[in-house]
C-alpha positions in Angstrom: -18.5 -80.4 60.9 -21.5 -80.6 58.5 -22.4 -77.0 59.1 -18.9 -75.9 58.2 -19.0 -77.9 54.9 -22.3 -76.3 54.0 -21.0 -72.8 54.8 -17.9 -73.6 52.6 -20.2 -74.8 49.8 -22.3 -71.7 49.9 -19.1 -69.5 49.8 -17.9 -71.4 46.8 -21.2 -71.0 45.1 -21.2 -67.2 45.9 -17.7 -66.8 44.4 -18.6 -68.8 41.3 -21.9 -66.9 40.7 -20.2 -63.6 41.4 -17.8 -64.1 38.5 -20.5 -64.2 35.9 -23.0 -61.7 34.5 -25.7 -64.1 33.4 -27.4 -66.7 35.7 -29.7 -69.4 34.4 -31.6 -71.9 36.5 -32.3 -75.4 35.1 -34.1 -78.4 36.5 -31.8 -81.3 36.7 -34.5 -83.8 37.6 -34.5 -86.7 35.1 -31.7 -85.0 33.1 -29.9 -87.8 31.3 -26.2 -87.8 32.2 -25.3 -88.3 28.5 -27.2 -85.2 27.6 -25.5 -83.1 30.3 -22.1 -84.4 29.3 -22.9 -83.4 25.6 -23.9 -79.9 26.7 -20.8 -79.5 28.8 -18.6 -80.8 25.9 -20.2 -78.5 23.3 -20.5 -75.4 25.3 -17.8 -76.0 28.0 -15.6 -73.0 27.2 -18.6 -70.6 27.0 -20.5 -71.5 30.2 -20.3 -73.2 33.6 -22.9 -75.6 34.8 -23.0 -76.0 38.6 -25.2 -78.4 40.4 -25.9 -78.1 44.1 -28.6 -78.6 46.7 -31.6 -76.3 46.6 -31.1 -74.8 50.0 -27.4 -74.0 49.3 -28.3 -72.3 46.0 -31.0 -70.3 47.9 -28.6 -69.1 50.6 -25.9 -68.2 48.0 -28.4 -66.2 45.9 -29.8 -64.4 48.9 -26.4 -63.4 50.1 -25.7 -61.9 46.7 -29.0 -59.9 46.8 -30.6 -62.0 44.1 -33.9 -62.7 46.0 -35.8 -62.4 42.7 -34.5 -65.8 41.6 -35.4 -67.6 44.8 -39.0 -68.5 43.8 -37.7 -69.9 40.4 -35.3 -72.4 41.9 -36.4 -76.0 40.9 -36.3 -79.0 43.2 -33.0 -80.2 41.8 -31.3 -77.0 40.6 -28.5 -76.5 38.2 -27.0 -73.2 37.6 -25.9 -72.2 34.1 -23.4 -69.3 34.4 -22.0 -67.3 31.5 -20.9 -63.8 30.5 
């Protein structure tokens, strides 16, 4: 059951990442919730911020052929996606 959930999460990440031209990686460690909410509010229609586990992000990026980003993934990754 857990494996199926992780596979589904990776597929969702792949689909989301695949829709955008630009991928940014940010470190969510110690990111204040208020600051994140402000960023989403101000730039919400221009970008998508997706937070997930490091291993799931790694698998999604690998399957999309973006191995170049793998070594840049922080401990608590956030993906910033935009066109």
